[in-house]
C-alpha positions in Angstrom: 0.0 0.0 0.0 1.4 3.4 -1.0 1.4 6.5 1.2 0.3 9.8 -0.2 2.6 11.2 -2.8 4.4 7.9 -3.4 4.5 6.5 -7.0 3.4 2.9 -7.4 6.2 0.6 -8.5 3.8 -1.9 -10.3 0.3 -1.5 -11.7 -0.8 -5.1 -11.2 0.5 -8.4 -10.0 1.1 -9.5 -13.6 3.1 -6.3 -14.1 5.2 -7.1 -11.1 5.9 -10.6 -12.3 6.7 -9.3 -15.8 9.0 -6.6 -14.7 10.9 -8.9 -12.3 11.4 -11.4 -15.2 12.5 -8.7 -17.6 14.9 -7.0 -15.1 16.5 -10.1 -13.5 15.4 -13.0 -15.6 13.6 -16.1 -14.2 16.1 -16.2 -11.3 14.7 -12.9 -10.0 11.1 -14.3 -10.1 12.1 -17.3 -8.0 14.5 -15.5 -5.6 14.0 -16.7 -2.1 12.1 -19.8 -3.1 14.9 -22.1 -1.9 14.6 -20.8 1.6 10.8 -21.0 1.4 11.0 -24.6 0.2 13.4 -25.7 2.9 11.3 -24.0 5.6 8.2 -26.0 4.5 9.7 -29.3 5.5 10.5 -28.4 9.2 7.1 -26.7 9.4 5.3 -29.9 8.5 7.6 -32.1 10.5 7.0 -30.1 13.6 3.3 -29.2 13.1 1.8 -32.7 12.8 3.5 -34.3 15.8 2.8 -31.3 18.0 -0.9 -31.3 16.9 -1.3 -35.1 17.5 0.4 -34.8 20.9 -1.9 -31.9 22.0 -5.0 -33.9 20.8 -3.8 -36.9 22.7 -3.2 -35.0 25.9 -6.6 -33.2 25.6 -8.4 -36.5 25.0 -6.7 -38.1 28.1 -7.8 -35.1 30.3 -11.3 -35.0 29.0 -12.3 -38.6 28.8 -15.4 -38.1 31.0 -16.9 -35.4 28.8 -19.5 -36.4 26.2 -18.1 -36.4 22.7 -20.2 -33.7 20.9 -19.4 -32.1 17.5 -18.9 -28.7 19.2 -16.4 -30.2 21.7 -14.6 -32.0 18.9 -14.2 -28.8 16.9 -13.1 -26.8 19.9 -10.6 -29.5 20.8 -9.1 -29.5 17.3 -9.2 -25.7 17.0 -7.3 -25.4 20.3 -4.7 -28.0 19.4 -4.3 -26.4 15.9 -4.0 -22.9 17.4 -1.4 -23.9 19.9 0.5 -26.0 17.4 0.6 -23.2 14.9 1.8 -20.7 17.5 4.6 -23.0 18.6 5.8 -23.7 15.1 5.5 -20.1 14.1 7.6 -19.0 17.0 10.3 -21.5 16.1 10.3 -21.0 12.4 9.2 -17.4 11.8 12.8 -16.2 11.3 13.0 -18.4 8.2 10.0 -16.6 6.9 11.6 -13.2 7.6 14.8 -14.3 5.8 12.8 -15.6 2.9 10.9 -12.4 2.4 14.1 -10.3 2.7 15.9 -12.4 0.1 13.0 -12.1 -2.2 13.1 -8.3 -2.3 16.9 -8.1 -2.9 17.4 -6.5 -6.3 13.8 -5.7 -6.9 12.5 -2.3 -8.1 12.4 0.3 -5.3 14.6 -1.8 -3.0 17.1 0.4 -1.3 19.0 -2.2 0.7 22.6 -3.0 0.0 23.0 -6.7 1.0 23.6 -9.4 -1.5 23.0 -13.1 -0.8 21.5 -15.1 2.0 24.1 -14.8 4.8 24.6 -11.1 4.1 20.9 -10.6 4.5 20.8 -12.5 7.8 23.7 -10.4 9.1 22.1 -7.2 8.0 18.8 -8.0 9.8 20.7 -9.0 12.9 22.9 -5.9 12.9 20.0 -3.5 12.1 17.3 -4.9 14.4 18.9 -7.5 16.6 17.1 -10.8 17.3 13.7 -9.1 17.4 14.2 -8.2 13.8 13.7 -11.8 12.8 10.2 -11.7 14.5 9.0 -8.4 13.1 5.4 -8.8 11.8 4.8 -12.2 13.5 1.6 -11.0 15.2 0.1 -10.2 11.9 1.2 -13.5 10.4 -0.6 -15.3 13.3 -3.9 -13.8 12.2 -3.4 -15.6 8.9 -1.8 -18.7 10.0 -4.1 -19.9 12.8 -7.2 -20.3 10.6 -5.2 -21.6 7.7 -3.5 -24.3 9.9 -6.8 -25.2 11.5 -8.2 -25.9 8.0 -5.2 -27.9 7.0 -5.2 -30.0 10.2 -9.0 -30.5 9.9 -8.4 -32.0 6.5 -5.5 -34.0 7.8 -7.7 -35.4 10.6 -10.4 -36.3 8.2 -8.1 -38.0 5.8 -6.3 -39.9 8.6 -9.6 -41.3 9.9 -10.9 -42.0 6.4 -7.7 -44.0 5.6 -8.1 -46.1 8.8 -11.7 -46.8 8.0 -11.0 -47.8 4.4 -8.1 -50.1 5.4 -9.2 -53.7 5.3 -6.4 -54.8 7.6 -7.6 -52.6 10.5 -9.6 -54.7 13.0 -13.3 -53.9 13.4 -12.8 -53.1 17.1 -10.4 -50.3 16.2 -12.9 -49.0 13.6 -15.7 -49.0 16.2 -13.4 -47.2 18.7 -12.6 -44.6 16.0 -16.3 -44.2 15.0 -17.2 -43.7 18.7 -14.9 -40.8 19.2 -15.2 -39.2 15.8 -17.6 -36.7 14.3 -16.4 -37.6 10.8 -17.2 -41.3 10.8 -20.8 -42.4 11.1 -21.3 -45.5 13.2 -23.1 -47.2 10.4 -20.0 -47.0 8.2 -18.3 -49.7 10.4 -19.3 -53.0 9.0 
């Protein structure tokens, strides 16, 4: 968003893509994607076990409560929220570095660093450790609902896979159906 009196660097998203490609080639279009790709793996490797552990602990503590759809959703929402906050706190510096590397050399960029390590050093010298976490509170507003949706789909597919597996015993399927809002009890045959 531009302030008053500032000239827009690009007219549209396509214009931005086109100008980046013209000025720096395809390498400029994909700058920072290596860091983004390698931050995806630890995010996933941390998110799912933390989420499953939180669901397990919550299930153990609330065994007496009736299993209602609202309780199920709140349990999963709480676990997804906590898991996303934990993972975001651990890995947000990678996101900051990714965004910083992406803007190096772009139109209107006034920074002077070149390359990944120089970018990391510049952030640290300019802002300290807190510089790696700048904007995290805004990212949480986006990440928590997004992660909840991803983990909701993960939970559904996990239960669907167990129910569809012919090698899983009927007792396990009945147990899963009893604690799930996804699996109707009639589906276990």
